[in-house]
C-alpha positions in Angstrom: 0.7 7.8 22.2 -0.2 11.5 22.3 0.5 13.9 19.4 3.9 15.4 20.2 4.0 18.3 17.8 2.6 21.8 18.3 -0.7 22.6 16.5 0.9 25.4 14.5 2.2 25.7 10.9 4.5 25.3 9.1 5.6 21.9 10.2 8.5 19.9 8.8 7.7 16.4 7.5 10.3 13.9 6.3 9.3 11.2 3.9 11.3 8.0 4.1 10.6 6.7 0.6 9.7 9.1 -2.3 7.7 7.1 -4.9 4.4 8.0 -6.4 2.4 7.6 -3.2 5.0 9.8 -1.4 4.6 12.4 -4.1 0.9 12.7 -3.4 1.6 12.9 0.3 4.0 15.7 -0.3 1.5 17.6 -2.4 -1.2 17.2 0.3 1.3 18.3 3.0 2.3 21.5 1.1 -1.3 22.4 0.6 -1.5 22.6 4.4 1.5 24.8 4.6 4.0 22.1 5.6 7.7 21.8 4.6 8.6 18.5 3.0 11.9 16.7 2.9 11.9 13.7 0.6 14.4 10.9 1.2 15.1 7.9 -0.9 17.9 5.7 -2.2 18.0 7.3 -5.6 17.9 10.8 -7.0 15.0 12.5 -8.7 12.4 10.1 -7.2 8.8 11.2 -7.8 8.3 12.9 -4.4 11.7 14.7 -4.7 10.3 16.5 -7.8 7.8 18.4 -5.6 9.4 18.4 -2.2 11.1 21.4 -0.6 14.3 19.5 0.0 15.7 16.1 -1.1 18.3 13.7 0.3 19.7 10.5 -1.2 20.7 7.9 1.5 21.0 4.1 1.8 17.6 3.4 3.3 18.7 0.1 4.8 21.6 1.6 6.6 20.6 2.5 10.1 23.4 5.0 10.6 22.6 6.9 7.4 18.9 6.9 8.2 19.5 8.3 11.7 22.0 10.9 10.4 19.5 12.4 7.9 16.7 12.5 10.5 18.9 14.1 13.1 20.2 16.6 10.5 16.8 18.1 9.9 14.9 17.3 13.2 11.6 17.0 11.4 8.3 17.2 13.4 7.1 14.0 11.8 8.9 11.1 10.1 6.6 9.4 7.6 7.9 6.0 6.2 6.6 5.4 2.7 8.4 2.2 1.7 8.9 -1.2 3.2 12.6 -1.6 3.1 13.9 0.6 5.9 16.3 0.2 8.8 13.4 -0.1 11.2 15.5 -0.5 14.3 16.8 3.0 13.6 13.2 4.3 13.7 12.7 2.9 17.1 15.9 4.6 18.3 14.8 7.9 16.8 11.4 7.6 18.4 13.0 7.1 21.8 14.8 10.4 21.2 11.5 12.2 20.8 11.0 12.0 17.0 7.4 11.2 16.1 7.3 8.3 13.6 4.1 7.7 11.7 2.1 5.7 12.7 4.7 4.4 15.2 8.1 2.8 14.9 6.6 -0.6 16.1 3.8 -0.4 13.5 6.3 0.3 10.8 8.4 -2.6 11.8 5.5 -5.1 12.2 3.9 -4.3 8.9 7.1 -4.3 6.9 7.5 -8.0 7.6 4.8 -10.4 6.5 5.6 -12.8 9.3 5.1 -10.3 12.1 1.9 -8.8 10.8 0.5 -12.2 10.2 1.4 -13.3 13.7 -0.3 -10.2 15.2 -3.4 -10.8 13.1 -3.7 -14.5 13.6 -2.1 -15.3 16.9 -2.5 -12.1 19.0 -5.9 -11.0 17.7 -7.4 -14.3 16.5 -8.4 -12.9 13.0 -9.2 -15.3 10.2 -6.2 -15.4 7.8 -5.1 -17.8 5.2 -3.2 -20.8 6.5 0.5 -20.1 6.5 3.9 -21.3 7.5 7.5 -20.0 7.2 10.5 -21.5 5.5 14.2 -20.8 5.8 15.2 -22.9 2.8 13.8 -24.8 -0.2 13.4 -28.0 1.7 11.4 -26.3 4.5 9.3 -24.6 1.8 8.5 -28.0 0.2 7.5 -29.5 3.5 5.3 -26.5 4.4 3.6 -26.5 1.0 2.9 -30.2 1.2 1.2 -29.7 4.6 -0.9 -26.8 3.4 -1.8 -28.5 0.1 -1.1 -27.3 -3.4 -1.5 -24.8 -4.9 0.2 -22.4 -2.4 1.3 -18.8 -2.6 5.0 -18.1 -1.8 6.3 -14.6 -0.8 9.4 -13.1 0.7 8.6 -11.9 4.2 9.7 -8.4 3.1 9.2 -7.1 -0.4 7.1 -4.5 -2.3 4.8 -4.4 -5.3 4.6 -8.2 -5.5 8.3 -8.8 -6.0 9.2 -12.4 -5.4 5.6 -13.6 -5.1 4.4 -16.7 -7.0 1.7 -19.3 -7.0 3.1 -22.8 -6.8 1.0 -25.6 -8.4 3.3 -28.6 -7.9 6.2 -29.9 -5.8 8.4 -29.7 -8.9 8.1 -25.9 -8.9 9.2 -25.4 -5.3 12.9 -24.8 -6.1 12.1 -22.1 -8.7 9.7 -20.4 -6.3 12.3 -20.3 -3.6 14.8 -18.7 -6.0 12.2 -16.2 -7.2 11.3 -15.2 -3.7 15.0 -14.7 -2.7 15.5 -12.5 -5.9 12.6 -10.3 -4.9 13.2 -10.1 -1.2 14.2 -6.9 0.6 16.1 -6.7 3.8 18.5 -9.2 5.3 18.1 -12.9 5.9 16.4 -15.7 4.0 12.8 -16.3 5.1 9.7 -16.8 3.0 6.0 -17.2 3.9 4.0 -19.9 2.3 0.2 -19.4 2.3 -2.9 -21.4 1.6 -4.2 -20.5 -1.8 -7.5 -18.6 -1.3 -10.2 -18.9 -3.9 -11.9 -15.5 -3.4 -14.7 -13.6 -4.9 -13.1 -10.2 -4.4 -10.0 -8.6 -3.0 -10.8 -5.5 -0.9 -8.9 -2.6 0.5 -10.5 -0.9 3.5 -8.7 2.4 4.0 -8.8 3.0 7.7 -8.1 6.4 9.3 -6.8 6.3 12.8 -6.8 9.7 14.6 -4.8 10.8 17.6 -7.8 11.9 19.7 -10.8 10.9 17.7 -12.7 7.8 16.4 -11.3 5.6 13.7 -12.9 6.3 10.4 -13.4 4.2 7.3 -13.5 5.0 3.6 -16.0 3.3 1.3 -14.5 -0.1 0.4 -12.3 -0.5 -2.6 -12.1 -3.6 -4.8 -9.0 -4.4 -6.7 -7.3 -6.9 -9.0 -3.6 -7.9 -8.8 -1.3 -9.5 -11.3 2.2 -10.8 -10.4 1.3 -9.7 -6.8 0.9 -6.1 -7.9 -2.2 -3.9 -8.2 -3.5 -3.4 -11.7 -6.9 -1.7 -11.2 -9.3 -0.7 -8.5 -12.8 0.6 -8.1 -14.9 2.3 -5.4 -17.2 1.8 -3.8 -17.0 -2.0 -3.9 -20.3 -3.7 -3.7 -20.1 -6.1 -0.8 -22.7 -7.3 1.7 -23.3 -5.0 4.6 -22.5 -7.7 7.1 -19.1 -8.3 5.5 -18.4 -4.5 5.5 -19.2 -4.3 9.3 -16.9 -7.3 9.9 -14.1 -5.8 7.9 -14.3 -2.6 9.8 -14.2 -4.5 13.1 -11.2 -6.4 12.0 -9.4 -3.3 10.7 -10.2 -1.5 14.0 -8.7 -4.4 16.0 -5.4 -4.5 14.1 -4.9 -0.8 13.8 -5.6 -0.4 17.6 -2.9 -3.0 18.2 -0.4 -1.1 16.1 -1.2 2.4 17.5 -0.3 5.8 16.4 -2.2 7.8 13.8 -2.6 8.0 10.0 -4.2 6.1 7.2 -3.8 2.3 6.9 -4.6 0.2 3.9 -6.1 -3.0 5.3 -6.6 -5.8 2.7 -9.1 -8.6 2.8 -10.3 -11.5 0.7 -14.1 -11.9 0.3 -14.8 -15.6 -0.2 -17.9 -17.6 -0.9 -18.6 -20.1 1.9 -19.4 -23.8 1.2 -23.1 -22.9 0.9 -24.2 -21.9 -2.6 -26.7 -19.2 -1.9 -25.8 -15.5 -1.9 -27.1 -14.5 1.6 -24.7 -12.3 3.6 -24.1 -15.2 6.0 -22.7 -17.3 3.2 -19.6 -15.1 2.7 -16.4 -15.3 4.7 -14.0 -12.4 5.2 -10.2 -13.2 5.5 -7.5 -10.8 6.6 -4.7 -10.6 4.0 -2.2 -7.8 4.6 -1.9 -4.2 5.9 0.2 -1.1 5.0 0.6 1.7 7.6 0.4 4.4 4.9 -1.6 5.4 1.8 -2.2 2.4 -0.5 -1.7 2.0 -4.2 -5.3 0.8 -4.7 -6.4 4.0 -3.0 -5.2 6.1 -5.9 -8.8 5.8 -7.0 -9.8 8.2 -4.1 -8.2 11.1 -6.0 -11.3 11.2 -8.0 -13.8 9.2 -5.9 -14.0 10.8 -2.5 -14.6 14.2 -1.0 -11.2 13.8 0.8 -8.6 11.6 -0.9 -6.5 9.1 1.0 -3.5 11.5 1.0 -5.5 14.4 2.5 -6.9 12.0 5.1 -3.4 10.8 6.0 -2.2 14.3 6.5 -5.3 15.4 8.5 -5.0 12.4 10.8 -1.3 12.8 11.5 -1.5 16.5 12.0 -4.5 16.3 14.3 -6.8 18.2 11.9 -10.6 17.6 11.8 -12.1 15.1 9.4 -15.8 16.0 9.5 -16.9 13.3 7.0 -15.7 10.9 4.4 -18.0 10.1 1.5 -18.1 8.8 -2.0 -18.5 11.1 -5.0 -19.9 8.3 -7.1 -18.6 5.2 -8.9 -14.9 5.6 -9.7 -12.1 3.4 -11.0 -8.3 3.3 -11.6 -6.1 1.4 -14.1 -2.4 1.4 -14.0 -0.2 2.5 -16.9 2.7 0.1 -17.3 6.1 0.1 -19.0 6.9 -2.9 -21.2 10.6 -2.6 -21.7 13.8 -1.3 -20.1 14.7 2.3 -20.8 17.0 4.8 -19.1 14.7 7.6 -20.3 11.0 7.7 -21.1 8.4 9.7 -22.8 4.7 9.3 -23.3 2.2 9.4 -26.2 -1.6 9.2 -26.1 -2.2 11.5 -23.1 -4.6 13.8 -25.1 -6.6 10.8 -26.3 -6.8 9.5 -22.7 -8.2 12.7 -21.4 -10.8 13.1 -24.2 -13.7 11.5 -22.2 -15.5 13.5 -19.4 -14.6 12.7 -15.8 -11.2 11.1 -16.7 -7.8 12.0 -15.3 -4.3 10.8 -15.8 -1.4 10.9 -13.4 2.1 10.4 -14.8 4.3 9.6 -11.9 7.6 11.1 -13.2 9.8 8.0 -13.0 12.9 8.6 -15.0 13.5 4.9 -15.9 11.3 2.1 -17.1 11.4 -1.7 -16.9 8.8 -4.3 -17.8 5.7 -4.1 -15.6 6.9 -1.0 -13.8 4.0 1.3 -12.8 4.6 4.6 -14.6 1.2 6.2 -14.1 -2.5 5.7 -13.5 -5.7 6.6 -15.3 -8.7 7.6 -13.1 -12.3 7.9 -14.1 -15.7 8.5 -12.6 -18.8 7.0 -14.2 -22.5 6.5 -14.0 -21.9 3.1 -12.4 -19.1 0.7 -11.6 -19.0 -0.8 -15.1 -18.9 2.6 -16.7 -16.2 3.9 -14.4 -14.0 0.8 -15.0 -14.5 1.0 -18.8 -13.5 4.7 -18.9 -10.4 4.1 -16.7 -9.4 1.0 -18.8 -9.8 2.9 -22.1 -7.8 5.9 -20.9 -4.9 3.8 -19.7 -4.9 1.8 -23.0 -4.4 5.1 -24.9 -1.1 5.9 -23.2 2.1 4.4 -24.4 5.4 4.5 -22.5 8.1 5.1 -25.1 11.9 4.7 -24.8 13.6 8.1 -25.3 
């Protein structure tokens, strides 16, 4: 697919989804002279606070989605959330609207079953063993075949919603109900996966250009809880052979999806049956992929010469990316809410910023709920441990208060 927009500025970009990642995309776009329209299902979403224009629509309604795109005729449509009327994107693309990275890529990656089928079946990549279930009974049978424990997820969700680890057959029914409660989109389908005992979870930010080579950021390691990112650090210390394999796998899957932009490709790094630490004794397993900037990649705001949002914009606008390199050990730690509140305020920001090479991003979400990500602390340090300590300490200083 060739770049279908003129190489002149300003250009109009429409974000479909306007959370904290979309907010940083909007800021990066405006720095390049672009006009940004932020669209989401609720008013005053983070990206709407900085965009040129904002629209509130039902994101799962194909007619509403097509109407707002046709109203503005943007040069680029940039999906930033999982739950969209993806068939509408394909129709808009057929009309000549450029969807980033492509309508097909957006559709495939928003459904765990489709991206897993592409990776495992079409490309032959190593993934966790998996199966699908349409009801609790099918889930029980699939889990029994894979062997407990298993991981149960809705095929479409975000930020770990509906995901659980099931240890015993007796927990299957609750896991099914939890997956359904956290699912987005229509239909009842879950994916049940082999439980992977990994050494490290890795995000490889992969930059696909329209007319240039695919580029890779230094690898990012991260930790999840409840299926949601909690902290990340860069560069992750992994064997060189594993990094080369991760890049080859990321190249294969992004080439299959097509288009241009930044992809967050996730892997598990596992120890093989052998006990020594030679490179050959590690196994790399493909996990998931997001066709957009990644939450774990917030660490690049402090850790790279070009952060992931700047790279995303340069790639989709066809602008040069001369080099991507680390600025040193860096880390992030999320700032979470702990209770429900219709209005929030913060304390401890000054204390969080007291240490050198530490930054805080407050996302601007107007409502809080338990475990909701409200901000992130970033730090750069003398080494990995120092950067992670500084980020953890900064995040711990900030309290989300009910107003």
